[in-house]
PDB file as gemmi writes it, atoms N, CA and C in Angstrom:
CRYST1    1.000    1.000    1.000  90.00  90.00  90.00 P 1                      
ATOM      1  N   MET A   1    -107.706-119.171 -13.117  1.00  0.00           N  
ATOM      2  CA  MET A   1    -108.923-119.006 -12.368  1.00  0.00           C  
ATOM      3  C   MET A   1    -108.576-118.456 -10.985  1.00  0.00           C  
ATOM      4  N   THR A   2    -109.309-117.460 -10.558  1.00  0.00           N  
ATOM      5  CA  THR A   2    -109.063-116.814  -9.279  1.00  0.00           C  
ATOM      6  C   THR A   2    -110.197-117.145  -8.318  1.00  0.00           C  
ATOM      7  N   ALA A   3    -109.827-117.599  -7.133  1.00  0.00           N  
ATOM      8  CA  ALA A   3    -110.831-117.913  -6.118  1.00  0.00           C  
ATOM      9  C   ALA A   3    -111.181-116.638  -5.351  1.00  0.00           C  
ATOM     10  N   VAL A   4    -112.441-116.484  -5.078  1.00  0.00           N  
ATOM     11  CA  VAL A   4    -112.896-115.338  -4.303  1.00  0.00           C  
ATOM     12  C   VAL A   4    -113.389-115.852  -2.953  1.00  0.00           C  
ATOM     13  N   ILE A   5    -112.795-115.330  -1.915  1.00  0.00           N  
ATOM     14  CA  ILE A   5    -113.177-115.747  -0.567  1.00  0.00           C  
ATOM     15  C   ILE A   5    -114.145-114.708  -0.019  1.00  0.00           C  
ATOM     16  N   PRO A   6    -115.348-115.150   0.362  1.00  0.00           N  
ATOM     17  CA  PRO A   6    -116.317-114.183   0.877  1.00  0.00           C  
ATOM     18  C   PRO A   6    -115.896-113.647   2.244  1.00  0.00           C  
ATOM     19  N   ALA A   7    -116.263-112.421   2.487  1.00  0.00           N  
ATOM     20  CA  ALA A   7    -115.965-111.802   3.782  1.00  0.00           C  
ATOM     21  C   ALA A   7    -116.806-112.474   4.869  1.00  0.00           C  
ATOM     22  N   PRO A   8    -116.209-112.817   5.989  1.00  0.00           N  
ATOM     23  CA  PRO A   8    -116.934-113.520   7.063  1.00  0.00           C  
ATOM     24  C   PRO A   8    -117.778-112.575   7.917  1.00  0.00           C  
ATOM     25  N   THR A   9    -118.770-111.967   7.334  1.00  0.00           N  
ATOM     26  CA  THR A   9    -119.584-111.003   8.079  1.00  0.00           C  
ATOM     27  C   THR A   9    -120.509-111.677   9.085  1.00  0.00           C  
ATOM     28  N   ASN A  10    -120.787-112.962   8.908  1.00  0.00           N  
ATOM     29  CA  ASN A  10    -121.690-113.656   9.817  1.00  0.00           C  
ATOM     30  C   ASN A  10    -120.962-114.325  10.976  1.00  0.00           C  
ATOM     31  N   ASP A  11    -119.646-114.280  10.976  1.00  0.00           N  
ATOM     32  CA  ASP A  11    -118.862-114.925  12.012  1.00  0.00           C  
ATOM     33  C   ASP A  11    -119.040-114.166  13.330  1.00  0.00           C  
ATOM     34  N   PRO A  12    -119.609-114.812  14.370  1.00  0.00           N  
ATOM     35  CA  PRO A  12    -119.852-114.101  15.629  1.00  0.00           C  
ATOM     36  C   PRO A  12    -118.573-113.646  16.317  1.00  0.00           C  
ATOM     37  N   LEU A  13    -117.427-114.238  15.953  1.00  0.00           N  
ATOM     38  CA  LEU A  13    -116.174-113.827  16.564  1.00  0.00           C  
ATOM     39  C   LEU A  13    -115.659-112.520  15.972  1.00  0.00           C  
ATOM     40  N   LEU A  14    -116.225-112.109  14.837  1.00  0.00           N  
ATOM     41  CA  LEU A  14    -115.769-110.894  14.183  1.00  0.00           C  
ATOM     42  C   LEU A  14    -116.787-109.771  14.211  1.00  0.00           C  
ATOM     43  N   VAL A  15    -117.998-110.061  14.605  1.00  0.00           N  
ATOM     44  CA  VAL A  15    -119.044-109.048  14.604  1.00  0.00           C  
ATOM     45  C   VAL A  15    -118.915-108.201  15.859  1.00  0.00           C  
ATOM     46  N   ASP A  16    -118.591-106.937  15.656  1.00  0.00           N  
ATOM     47  CA  ASP A  16    -118.430-106.014  16.776  1.00  0.00           C  
ATOM     48  C   ASP A  16    -119.734-105.925  17.559  1.00  0.00           C  
ATOM     49  N   GLY A  17    -119.656-106.107  18.869  1.00  0.00           N  
ATOM     50  CA  GLY A  17    -120.838-106.036  19.706  1.00  0.00           C  
ATOM     51  C   GLY A  17    -121.409-107.389  20.075  1.00  0.00           C  
ATOM     52  N   SER A  18    -121.003-108.454  19.385  1.00  0.00           N  
ATOM     53  CA  SER A  18    -121.517-109.775  19.729  1.00  0.00           C  
ATOM     54  C   SER A  18    -120.869-110.249  21.030  1.00  0.00           C  
ATOM     55  N   GLU A  19    -121.523-111.181  21.685  1.00  0.00           N  
ATOM     56  CA  GLU A  19    -121.008-111.717  22.950  1.00  0.00           C  
ATOM     57  C   GLU A  19    -119.648-112.384  22.745  1.00  0.00           C  
ATOM     58  N   ALA A  20    -119.503-113.145  21.669  1.00  0.00           N  
ATOM     59  CA  ALA A  20    -118.234-113.835  21.399  1.00  0.00           C  
ATOM     60  C   ALA A  20    -117.118-112.818  21.141  1.00  0.00           C  
ATOM     61  N   TYR A  21    -117.447-111.752  20.436  1.00  0.00           N  
ATOM     62  CA  TYR A  21    -116.455-110.713  20.153  1.00  0.00           C  
ATOM     63  C   TYR A  21    -116.012-110.042  21.454  1.00  0.00           C  
ATOM     64  N   ARG A  22    -116.980-109.674  22.294  1.00  0.00           N  
ATOM     65  CA  ARG A  22    -116.639-109.020  23.560  1.00  0.00           C  
ATOM     66  C   ARG A  22    -115.797-109.939  24.441  1.00  0.00           C  
ATOM     67  N   HIS A  23    -116.101-111.239  24.419  1.00  0.00           N  
ATOM     68  CA  HIS A  23    -115.320-112.189  25.211  1.00  0.00           C  
ATOM     69  C   HIS A  23    -113.870-112.219  24.738  1.00  0.00           C  
ATOM     70  N   ARG A  24    -113.658-112.209  23.429  1.00  0.00           N  
ATOM     71  CA  ARG A  24    -112.289-112.216  22.895  1.00  0.00           C  
ATOM     72  C   ARG A  24    -111.561-110.933  23.245  1.00  0.00           C  
ATOM     73  N   VAL A  25    -112.272-109.812  23.173  1.00  0.00           N  
ATOM     74  CA  VAL A  25    -111.653-108.533  23.523  1.00  0.00           C  
ATOM     75  C   VAL A  25    -111.281-108.523  24.999  1.00  0.00           C  
ATOM     76  N   ASP A  26    -112.184-109.008  25.856  1.00  0.00           N  
ATOM     77  CA  ASP A  26    -111.907-109.061  27.291  1.00  0.00           C  
ATOM     78  C   ASP A  26    -110.711-109.961  27.589  1.00  0.00           C  
ATOM     79  N   ALA A  27    -110.621-111.083  26.894  1.00  0.00           N  
ATOM     80  CA  ALA A  27    -109.503-112.006  27.103  1.00  0.00           C  
ATOM     81  C   ALA A  27    -108.187-111.352  26.687  1.00  0.00           C  
ATOM     82  N   ALA A  28    -108.198-110.660  25.569  1.00  0.00           N  
ATOM     83  CA  ALA A  28    -106.979-109.990  25.108  1.00  0.00           C  
ATOM     84  C   ALA A  28    -106.596-108.867  26.066  1.00  0.00           C  
ATOM     85  N   LYS A  29    -107.579-108.112  26.511  1.00  0.00           N  
ATOM     86  CA  LYS A  29    -107.311-107.025  27.452  1.00  0.00           C  
ATOM     87  C   LYS A  29    -106.812-107.597  28.782  1.00  0.00           C  
ATOM     88  N   GLY A  30    -107.328-108.773  29.170  1.00  0.00           N  
ATOM     89  CA  GLY A  30    -106.868-109.417  30.396  1.00  0.00           C  
ATOM     90  C   GLY A  30    -105.387-109.742  30.347  1.00  0.00           C  
ATOM     91  N   SER A  31    -104.926-110.196  29.196  1.00  0.00           N  
ATOM     92  CA  SER A  31    -103.493-110.481  29.040  1.00  0.00           C  
ATOM     93  C   SER A  31    -102.675-109.206  29.207  1.00  0.00           C  
ATOM     94  N   ALA A  32    -103.167-108.124  28.610  1.00  0.00           N  
ATOM     95  CA  ALA A  32    -102.459-106.848  28.724  1.00  0.00           C  
ATOM     96  C   ALA A  32    -102.464-106.346  30.171  1.00  0.00           C  
ATOM     97  N   LEU A  33    -103.574-106.529  30.870  1.00  0.00           N  
ATOM     98  CA  LEU A  33    -103.656-106.095  32.262  1.00  0.00           C  
ATOM     99  C   LEU A  33    -102.718-106.899  33.156  1.00  0.00           C  
ATOM    100  N   LEU A  34    -102.626-108.195  32.907  1.00  0.00           N  
ATOM    101  CA  LEU A  34    -101.689-109.010  33.683  1.00  0.00           C  
ATOM    102  C   LEU A  34    -100.259-108.561  33.407  1.00  0.00           C  
ATOM    103  N   GLY A  35     -99.959-108.273  32.159  1.00  0.00           N  
ATOM    104  CA  GLY A  35     -98.633-107.754  31.818  1.00  0.00           C  
ATOM    105  C   GLY A  35     -98.348-106.437  32.523  1.00  0.00           C  
ATOM    106  N   LEU A  36     -99.355-105.566  32.577  1.00  0.00           N  
ATOM    107  CA  LEU A  36     -99.201-104.292  33.281  1.00  0.00           C  
ATOM    108  C   LEU A  36     -98.953-104.534  34.766  1.00  0.00           C  
ATOM    109  N   ALA A  37     -99.706-105.455  35.360  1.00  0.00           N  
ATOM    110  CA  ALA A  37     -99.528-105.759  36.784  1.00  0.00           C  
ATOM    111  C   ALA A  37     -98.108-106.273  37.046  1.00  0.00           C  
ATOM    112  N   LEU A  38     -97.620-107.126  36.183  1.00  0.00           N  
ATOM    113  CA  LEU A  38     -96.248-107.638  36.344  1.00  0.00           C  
ATOM    114  C   LEU A  38     -95.232-106.505  36.214  1.00  0.00           C  
ATOM    115  N   ALA A  39     -95.463-105.599  35.273  1.00  0.00           N  
ATOM    116  CA  ALA A  39     -94.545-104.465  35.097  1.00  0.00           C  
ATOM    117  C   ALA A  39     -94.576-103.547  36.310  1.00  0.00           C  
ATOM    118  N   LEU A  40     -95.762-103.313  36.853  1.00  0.00           N  
ATOM    119  CA  LEU A  40     -95.879-102.454  38.035  1.00  0.00           C  
ATOM    120  C   LEU A  40     -95.172-103.072  39.239  1.00  0.00           C  
ATOM    121  N   VAL A  41     -95.305-104.385  39.399  1.00  0.00           N  
ATOM    122  CA  VAL A  41     -94.597-105.075  40.492  1.00  0.00           C  
ATOM    123  C   VAL A  41     -93.094-104.952  40.285  1.00  0.00           C  
ATOM    124  N   HIS A  42     -92.647-105.186  39.071  1.00  0.00           N  
ATOM    125  CA  HIS A  42     -91.217-105.117  38.752  1.00  0.00           C  
ATOM    126  C   HIS A  42     -90.664-103.716  39.008  1.00  0.00           C  
ATOM    127  N   ASP A  43     -91.476-102.686  38.693  1.00  0.00           N  
ATOM    128  CA  ASP A  43     -91.032-101.305  38.877  1.00  0.00           C  
ATOM    129  C   ASP A  43     -91.146-100.832  40.320  1.00  0.00           C  
ATOM    130  N   GLY A  44     -91.770-101.636  41.187  1.00  0.00           N  
ATOM    131  CA  GLY A  44     -91.872-101.286  42.591  1.00  0.00           C  
ATOM    132  C   GLY A  44     -92.952-100.270  42.909  1.00  0.00           C  
ATOM    133  N   ALA A  45     -94.000-100.233  42.119  1.00  0.00           N  
ATOM    134  CA  ALA A  45     -95.104 -99.304  42.365  1.00  0.00           C  
ATOM    135  C   ALA A  45     -95.813 -99.673  43.662  1.00  0.00           C  
ATOM    136  N   SER A  46     -96.345 -98.660  44.343  1.00  0.00           N  
ATOM    137  CA  SER A  46     -97.100 -98.939  45.570  1.00  0.00           C  
ATOM    138  C   SER A  46     -98.385 -99.672  45.205  1.00  0.00           C  
ATOM    139  N   SER A  47     -98.923-100.367  46.176  1.00  0.00           N  
ATOM    140  CA  SER A  47    -100.130-101.157  45.936  1.00  0.00           C  
ATOM    141  C   SER A  47    -101.293-100.270  45.499  1.00  0.00           C  
ATOM    142  N   ALA A  48    -101.495 -99.151  46.190  1.00  0.00           N  
ATOM    143  CA  ALA A  48    -102.611 -98.255  45.857  1.00  0.00           C  
ATOM    144  C   ALA A  48    -102.453 -97.671  44.456  1.00  0.00           C  
ATOM    145  N   GLU A  49    -101.243 -97.276  44.126  1.00  0.00           N  
ATOM    146  CA  GLU A  49    -100.976 -96.716  42.793  1.00  0.00           C  
ATOM    147  C   GLU A  49    -101.215 -97.769  41.715  1.00  0.00           C  
ATOM    148  N   ALA A  50    -100.737 -98.988  41.951  1.00  0.00           N  
ATOM    149  CA  ALA A  50    -100.879-100.063  40.968  1.00  0.00           C  
ATOM    150  C   ALA A  50    -102.342-100.442  40.762  1.00  0.00           C  
ATOM    151  N   VAL A  51    -103.099-100.539  41.859  1.00  0.00           N  
ATOM    152  CA  VAL A  51    -104.520-100.889  41.755  1.00  0.00           C  
ATOM    153  C   VAL A  51    -105.260 -99.817  40.974  1.00  0.00           C  
ATOM    154  N   GLY A  52    -104.976 -98.556  41.266  1.00  0.00           N  
ATOM    155  CA  GLY A  52    -105.613 -97.463  40.532  1.00  0.00           C  
ATOM    156  C   GLY A  52    -105.282 -97.494  39.061  1.00  0.00           C  
ATOM    157  N   GLU A  53    -104.021 -97.746  38.745  1.00  0.00           N  
ATOM    158  CA  GLU A  53    -103.614 -97.795  37.341  1.00  0.00           C  
ATOM    159  C   GLU A  53    -104.255 -98.978  36.619  1.00  0.00           C  
ATOM    160  N   LEU A  54    -104.335-100.113  37.285  1.00  0.00           N  
ATOM    161  CA  LEU A  54    -104.987-101.275  36.678  1.00  0.00           C  
ATOM    162  C   LEU A  54    -106.461-100.992  36.404  1.00  0.00           C  
ATOM    163  N   TRP A  55    -107.137-100.364  37.358  1.00  0.00           N  
ATOM    164  CA  TRP A  55    -108.567-100.085  37.183  1.00  0.00           C  
ATOM    165  C   TRP A  55    -108.789 -99.079  36.057  1.00  0.00           C  
ATOM    166  N   VAL A  56    -107.947 -98.065  35.990  1.00  0.00           N  
ATOM    167  CA  VAL A  56    -108.068 -97.077  34.906  1.00  0.00           C  
ATOM    168  C   VAL A  56    -107.803 -97.746  33.559  1.00  0.00           C  
ATOM    169  N   GLU A  57    -106.768 -98.560  33.496  1.00  0.00           N  
ATOM    170  CA  GLU A  57    -106.431 -99.235  32.236  1.00  0.00           C  
ATOM    171  C   GLU A  57    -107.517-100.221  31.835  1.00  0.00           C  
ATOM    172  N   ALA A  58    -108.174-100.833  32.812  1.00  0.00           N  
ATOM    173  CA  ALA A  58    -109.266-101.764  32.504  1.00  0.00           C  
ATOM    174  C   ALA A  58    -110.494-101.026  31.987  1.00  0.00           C  
ATOM    175  N   ALA A  59    -110.548 -99.718  32.220  1.00  0.00           N  
ATOM    176  CA  ALA A  59    -111.662 -98.879  31.758  1.00  0.00           C  
ATOM    177  C   ALA A  59    -112.998 -99.426  32.262  1.00  0.00           C  
ATOM    178  N   ASP A  60    -113.056 -99.710  33.548  1.00  0.00           N  
ATOM    179  CA  ASP A  60    -114.274-100.215  34.195  1.00  0.00           C  
ATOM    180  C   ASP A  60    -114.750-101.545  33.615  1.00  0.00           C  
ATOM    181  N   ASN A  61    -113.862-102.297  33.002  1.00  0.00           N  
ATOM    182  CA  ASN A  61    -114.215-103.576  32.393  1.00  0.00           C  
ATOM    183  C   ASN A  61    -113.852-104.698  33.363  1.00  0.00           C  
ATOM    184  N   ARG A  62    -114.819-105.081  34.180  1.00  0.00           N  
ATOM    185  CA  ARG A  62    -114.601-106.104  35.194  1.00  0.00           C  
ATOM    186  C   ARG A  62    -114.223-107.449  34.562  1.00  0.00           C  
ATOM    187  N   ARG A  63    -114.820-107.765  33.423  1.00  0.00           N  
ATOM    188  CA  ARG A  63    -114.520-109.055  32.780  1.00  0.00           C  
ATOM    189  C   ARG A  63    -113.064-109.126  32.329  1.00  0.00           C  
ATOM    190  N   ALA A  64    -112.499-108.015  31.920  1.00  0.00           N  
ATOM    191  CA  ALA A  64    -111.088-108.015  31.538  1.00  0.00           C  
ATOM    192  C   ALA A  64    -110.207-108.265  32.763  1.00  0.00           C  
ATOM    193  N   LEU A  65    -110.581-107.675  33.901  1.00  0.00           N  
ATOM    194  CA  LEU A  65    -109.831-107.931  35.133  1.00  0.00           C  
ATOM    195  C   LEU A  65    -109.981-109.385  35.579  1.00  0.00           C  
ATOM    196  N   GLU A  66    -111.178-109.943  35.408  1.00  0.00           N  
ATOM    197  CA  GLU A  66    -111.378-111.356  35.738  1.00  0.00           C  
ATOM    198  C   GLU A  66    -110.521-112.241  34.842  1.00  0.00           C  
ATOM    199  N   SER A  67    -110.402-111.868  33.589  1.00  0.00           N  
ATOM    200  CA  SER A  67    -109.542-112.617  32.668  1.00  0.00           C  
ATOM    201  C   SER A  67    -108.081-112.521  33.113  1.00  0.00           C  
ATOM    202  N   ALA A  68    -107.662-111.325  33.504  1.00  0.00           N  
ATOM    203  CA  ALA A  68    -106.291-111.143  33.988  1.00  0.00           C  
ATOM    204  C   ALA A  68    -106.042-111.987  35.231  1.00  0.00           C  
ATOM    205  N   TYR A  69    -107.022-112.033  36.122  1.00  0.00           N  
ATOM    206  CA  TYR A  69    -106.881-112.829  37.341  1.00  0.00           C  
ATOM    207  C   TYR A  69    -106.731-114.314  36.996  1.00  0.00           C  
ATOM    208  N   GLY A  70    -107.577-114.807  36.111  1.00  0.00           N  
ATOM    209  CA  GLY A  70    -107.498-116.213  35.713  1.00  0.00           C  
ATOM    210  C   GLY A  70    -106.163-116.557  35.078  1.00  0.00           C  
ATOM    211  N   ARG A  71    -105.688-115.672  34.225  1.00  0.00           N  
ATOM    212  CA  ARG A  71    -104.384-115.900  33.598  1.00  0.00           C  
ATOM    213  C   ARG A  71    -103.266-115.838  34.637  1.00  0.00           C  
ATOM    214  N   GLY A  72    -103.434-114.955  35.610  1.00  0.00           N  
ATOM    215  CA  GLY A  72    -102.431-114.844  36.669  1.00  0.00           C  
ATOM    216  C   GLY A  72    -102.360-116.083  37.529  1.00  0.00           C  
ATOM    217  N   VAL A  73    -103.522-116.641  37.853  1.00  0.00           N  
ATOM    218  CA  VAL A  73    -103.546-117.879  38.646  1.00  0.00           C  
ATOM    219  C   VAL A  73    -102.849-119.004  37.883  1.00  0.00           C  
ATOM    220  N   ALA A  74    -103.090-119.076  36.589  1.00  0.00           N  
ATOM    221  CA  ALA A  74    -102.410-120.092  35.772  1.00  0.00           C  
ATOM    222  C   ALA A  74    -100.899-119.859  35.772  1.00  0.00           C  
ATOM    223  N   LEU A  75    -100.496-118.586  35.732  1.00  0.00           N  
ATOM    224  CA  LEU A  75     -99.070-118.272  35.740  1.00  0.00           C  
ATOM    225  C   LEU A  75     -98.428-118.629  37.085  1.00  0.00           C  
ATOM    226  N   VAL A  76     -99.164-118.435  38.170  1.00  0.00           N  
ATOM    227  CA  VAL A  76     -98.662-118.829  39.492  1.00  0.00           C  
ATOM    228  C   VAL A  76     -98.427-120.335  39.528  1.00  0.00           C  
ATOM    229  N   ASN A  77     -99.313-121.098  38.898  1.00  0.00           N  
ATOM    230  CA  ASN A  77     -99.124-122.549  38.843  1.00  0.00           C  
ATOM    231  C   ASN A  77     -97.887-122.920  38.046  1.00  0.00           C  
ATOM    232  N   ASP A  78     -97.568-122.134  37.018  1.00  0.00           N  
ATOM    233  CA  ASP A  78     -96.371-122.396  36.219  1.00  0.00           C  
ATOM    234  C   ASP A  78     -95.092-121.950  36.928  1.00  0.00           C  
ATOM    235  N   TYR A  79     -95.188-120.880  37.725  1.00  0.00           N  
ATOM    236  CA  TYR A  79     -94.027-120.330  38.437  1.00  0.00           C  
ATOM    237  C   TYR A  79     -94.360-120.166  39.921  1.00  0.00           C  
ATOM    238  N   PRO A  80     -94.488-121.283  40.648  1.00  0.00           N  
ATOM    239  CA  PRO A  80     -94.951-121.206  42.037  1.00  0.00           C  
ATOM    240  C   PRO A  80     -93.995-120.471  42.980  1.00  0.00           C  
ATOM    241  N   GLY A  81     -92.740-120.409  42.654  1.00  0.00           N  
ATOM    242  CA  GLY A  81     -91.784-119.767  43.550  1.00  0.00           C  
ATOM    243  C   GLY A  81     -91.495-118.315  43.230  1.00  0.00           C  
ATOM    244  N   ASP A  82     -92.151-117.753  42.233  1.00  0.00           N  
ATOM    245  CA  ASP A  82     -91.863-116.381  41.811  1.00  0.00           C  
ATOM    246  C   ASP A  82     -92.738-115.393  42.583  1.00  0.00           C  
ATOM    247  N   PRO A  83     -92.137-114.598  43.477  1.00  0.00           N  
ATOM    248  CA  PRO A  83     -92.946-113.670  44.271  1.00  0.00           C  
ATOM    249  C   PRO A  83     -93.565-112.546  43.434  1.00  0.00           C  
ATOM    250  N   ASP A  84     -92.923-112.166  42.325  1.00  0.00           N  
ATOM    251  CA  ASP A  84     -93.481-111.110  41.478  1.00  0.00           C  
ATOM    252  C   ASP A  84     -94.790-111.550  40.837  1.00  0.00           C  
ATOM    253  N   VAL A  85     -94.858-112.798  40.423  1.00  0.00           N  
ATOM    254  CA  VAL A  85     -96.087-113.316  39.817  1.00  0.00           C  
ATOM    255  C   VAL A  85     -97.200-113.328  40.859  1.00  0.00           C  
ATOM    256  N   ARG A  86     -96.886-113.793  42.043  1.00  0.00           N  
ATOM    257  CA  ARG A  86     -97.897-113.812  43.120  1.00  0.00           C  
ATOM    258  C   ARG A  86     -98.378-112.395  43.447  1.00  0.00           C  
ATOM    259  N   GLN A  87     -97.445-111.461  43.533  1.00  0.00           N  
ATOM    260  CA  GLN A  87     -97.818-110.087  43.851  1.00  0.00           C  
ATOM    261  C   GLN A  87     -98.669-109.472  42.745  1.00  0.00           C  
ATOM    262  N   ALA A  88     -98.387-109.814  41.489  1.00  0.00           N  
ATOM    263  CA  ALA A  88     -99.196-109.304  40.376  1.00  0.00           C  
ATOM    264  C   ALA A  88    -100.628-109.816  40.478  1.00  0.00           C  
ATOM    265  N   VAL A  89    -100.797-111.076  40.862  1.00  0.00           N  
ATOM    266  CA  VAL A  89    -102.145-111.639  41.028  1.00  0.00           C  
ATOM    267  C   VAL A  89    -102.857-110.954  42.197  1.00  0.00           C  
ATOM    268  N   VAL A  90    -102.128-110.667  43.255  1.00  0.00           N  
ATOM    269  CA  VAL A  90    -102.718-109.949  44.388  1.00  0.00           C  
ATOM    270  C   VAL A  90    -103.193-108.567  43.942  1.00  0.00           C  
ATOM    271  N   LEU A  91    -102.401-107.882  43.129  1.00  0.00           N  
ATOM    272  CA  LEU A  91    -102.796-106.553  42.648  1.00  0.00           C  
ATOM    273  C   LEU A  91    -104.052-106.621  41.783  1.00  0.00           C  
ATOM    274  N   VAL A  92    -104.124-107.610  40.906  1.00  0.00           N  
ATOM    275  CA  VAL A  92    -105.312-107.762  40.064  1.00  0.00           C  
ATOM    276  C   VAL A  92    -106.524-108.061  40.938  1.00  0.00           C  
ATOM    277  N   SER A  93    -106.335-108.895  41.959  1.00  0.00           N  
ATOM    278  CA  SER A  93    -107.421-109.210  42.885  1.00  0.00           C  
ATOM    279  C   SER A  93    -107.898-107.955  43.612  1.00  0.00           C  
ATOM    280  N   LYS A  94    -106.963-107.126  44.035  1.00  0.00           N  
ATOM    281  CA  LYS A  94    -107.328-105.874  44.699  1.00  0.00           C  
ATOM    282  C   LYS A  94    -108.054-104.935  43.739  1.00  0.00           C  
ATOM    283  N   ALA A  95    -107.637-104.915  42.485  1.00  0.00           N  
ATOM    284  CA  ALA A  95    -108.314-104.076  41.493  1.00  0.00           C  
ATOM    285  C   ALA A  95    -109.749-104.550  41.279  1.00  0.00           C  
ATOM    286  N   LEU A  96    -109.958-105.873  41.295  1.00  0.00           N  
ATOM    287  CA  LEU A  96    -111.320-106.411  41.187  1.00  0.00           C  
ATOM    288  C   LEU A  96    -112.170-105.979  42.374  1.00  0.00           C  
ATOM    289  N   ARG A  97    -111.610-106.062  43.573  1.00  0.00           N  
ATOM    290  CA  ARG A  97    -112.358-105.643  44.766  1.00  0.00           C  
ATOM    291  C   ARG A  97    -112.628-104.147  44.736  1.00  0.00           C  
ATOM    292  N   HIS A  98    -111.657-103.382  44.268  1.00  0.00           N  
ATOM    293  CA  HIS A  98    -111.839-101.936  44.135  1.00  0.00           C  
ATOM    294  C   HIS A  98    -112.988-101.637  43.176  1.00  0.00           C  
ATOM    295  N   GLY A  99    -113.030-102.354  42.073  1.00  0.00           N  
ATOM    296  CA  GLY A  99    -114.112-102.178  41.108  1.00  0.00           C  
ATOM    297  C   GLY A  99    -115.460-102.542  41.692  1.00  0.00           C  
ATOM    298  N   ALA A 100    -115.496-103.592  42.494  1.00  0.00           N  
ATOM    299  CA  ALA A 100    -116.759-103.998  43.117  1.00  0.00           C  
ATOM    300  C   ALA A 100    -117.230-102.933  44.101  1.00  0.00           C  
ATOM    301  N   ARG A 101    -116.295-102.360  44.858  1.00  0.00           N  
ATOM    302  CA  ARG A 101    -116.671-101.293  45.793  1.00  0.00           C  
ATOM    303  C   ARG A 101    -117.163-100.057  45.049  1.00  0.00           C  
ATOM    304  N   CYS A 102    -116.506 -99.711  43.956  1.00  0.00           N  
ATOM    305  CA  CYS A 102    -116.935 -98.543  43.166  1.00  0.00           C  
ATOM    306  C   CYS A 102    -118.320 -98.778  42.576  1.00  0.00           C  
ATOM    307  N   SER A 103    -118.560 -99.987  42.081  1.00  0.00           N  
ATOM    308  CA  SER A 103    -119.868-100.308  41.510  1.00  0.00           C  
ATOM    309  C   SER A 103    -120.957-100.256  42.572  1.00  0.00           C  
ATOM    310  N   ALA A 104    -120.640-100.768  43.757  1.00  0.00           N  
ATOM    311  CA  ALA A 104    -121.619-100.763  44.847  1.00  0.00           C  
ATOM    312  C   ALA A 104    -121.919 -99.334  45.299  1.00  0.00           C  
ATOM    313  N   ALA A 105    -120.897 -98.494  45.312  1.00  0.00           N  
ATOM    314  CA  ALA A 105    -121.080 -97.117  45.756  1.00  0.00           C  
ATOM    315  C   ALA A 105    -121.933 -96.313  44.772  1.00  0.00           C  
ATOM    316  N   THR A 106    -121.820 -96.637  43.483  1.00  0.00           N  
ATOM    317  CA  THR A 106    -122.603 -95.905  42.480  1.00  0.00           C  
ATOM    318  C   THR A 106    -123.942 -96.571  42.188  1.00  0.00           C  
ATOM    319  N   GLY A 107    -124.171 -97.735  42.808  1.00  0.00           N  
ATOM    320  CA  GLY A 107    -125.455 -98.411  42.632  1.00  0.00           C  
ATOM    321  C   GLY A 107    -125.568 -99.215  41.361  1.00  0.00           C  
ATOM    322  N   GLU A 108    -124.420 -99.526  40.725  1.00  0.00           N  
ATOM    323  CA  GLU A 108    -124.443-100.343  39.505  1.00  0.00           C  
ATOM    324  C   GLU A 108    -124.505-101.809  39.884  1.00  0.00           C  
ATOM    325  N   ALA A 109    -125.040-102.614  38.958  1.00  0.00           N  
ATOM    326  CA  ALA A 109    -125.127-104.063  39.200  1.00  0.00           C  
ATOM    327  C   ALA A 109    -123.894-104.757  38.687  1.00  0.00           C  
TER     328      ALA A 109                                                      
END                                                                             
């Protein structure tokens, strides 16, 4: 006897466009953005260059940057003496402020 497992089409975590799906995507993208910020700090990128690259990689997704910031703050708590981690959080914070200024300049909410 073979069991047939139905496809989870009603699962809000898998339905493209649902709020839960977008939240998971933003959280995953936030992890990638924090990783990028750490790599940029490690490579010695200038602050302006790093902020621009983070904003471009975030693709105007403020929630993904907020996720990266939250993950970064947690990482600072785990590694309080690591200056690279602190600098990565500062870069993500600057990218968030940059995004807010861009949104304000274009009149977006």
